C-alpha positions in Angstrom: 3.4 -157.6 -91.5 4.9 -160.4 -93.4 7.1 -162.2 -90.9 6.9 -160.9 -87.3 9.7 -163.4 -86.2 12.2 -161.4 -88.3 11.3 -158.3 -86.4 12.5 -160.0 -83.3 15.6 -161.4 -85.1 14.5 -165.0 -84.9 15.2 -167.4 -87.7 12.8 -170.2 -88.7 15.3 -172.9 -87.7 14.8 -171.8 -84.0 11.1 -171.0 -84.3 10.2 -174.5 -85.5 12.0 -176.2 -82.6 10.1 -174.4 -79.9 6.5 -174.8 -78.8 4.3 -171.7 -78.6 4.7 -171.0 -74.9 8.5 -171.3 -74.9 8.7 -169.1 -78.0 6.3 -166.5 -76.4 8.5 -166.4 -73.3 11.6 -165.6 -75.4 9.6 -163.0 -77.4 8.3 -161.4 -74.2 11.9 -160.8 -72.9 13.0 -159.3 -76.2 9.9 -157.2 -76.5 10.2 -155.7 -73.0 13.9 -154.9 -73.5 13.2 -153.1 -76.8 10.3 -151.2 -75.3 12.5 -150.0 -72.4 14.9 -148.6 -74.9 12.6 -147.3 -77.6 9.4 -146.4 -75.9 8.3 -142.8 -76.9 8.3 -141.7 -73.3 11.9 -142.6 -72.9 13.3 -141.9 -76.4 12.0 -138.9 -78.4 13.7 -139.8 -81.7 11.7 -140.4 -84.8 13.4 -143.8 -85.3 12.4 -144.8 -81.8 8.7 -144.3 -82.6 9.0 -146.4 -85.8 10.9 -149.2 -84.0 8.4 -149.2 -81.1 5.5 -149.4 -83.5 7.1 -152.2 -85.5 7.6 -154.3 -82.3 4.1 -153.5 -81.0 2.6 -154.8 -84.2 4.8 -157.9 -84.2 4.0 -158.6 -80.5 0.3 -158.1 -81.1 0.4 -160.8 -83.8 2.6 -163.3 -81.9 0.9 -162.9 -78.6 -2.1 -165.1 -79.7 -2.0 -168.8 -80.6 -3.7 -168.1 -84.0 -1.3 -165.3 -84.7 1.6 -167.5 -83.7 0.4 -170.3 -86.1 -0.1 -167.8 -88.9 3.4 -166.4 -88.4 4.9 -169.8 -88.4 3.4 -170.6 -91.8 4.4 -167.2 -93.2 8.0 -167.7 -92.0 8.0 -171.1 -93.8 7.4 -169.2 -97.0 3.9 -170.8 -97.5 1.8 -167.8 -96.6 -1.3 -168.5 -94.7 -3.4 -171.3 -95.9 -6.0 -172.5 -93.5 -5.8 -176.1 -94.8 -2.3 -176.4 -93.3 -3.3 -175.4 -89.8 -4.3 -178.5 -87.8 -7.4 -178.3 -85.8 -6.5 -178.1 -82.0 -8.3 -181.5 -81.4 -6.1 -183.2 -84.0 -2.7 -182.1 -82.8 -0.5 -184.9 -81.7 
């Protein structure tokens, strides 16, 4: 998955302003709402399965700090380059 933020409909201008925890809270609300609507147990359409799977993959990526950092750099158009990710002890 190239940019999981786009799955959730978030633009990078919003993503860069929020810290990981605030962003994760927003994503959790969106994820739960989509899962209520498109979960295979509630919606038997083929599109529902595809949408549910797409959101599950995006949420699995964004639900970890490493995944969130990786997605931020991908959304900036840089791709993942470990040299850009600051070590947790060096964050200001």
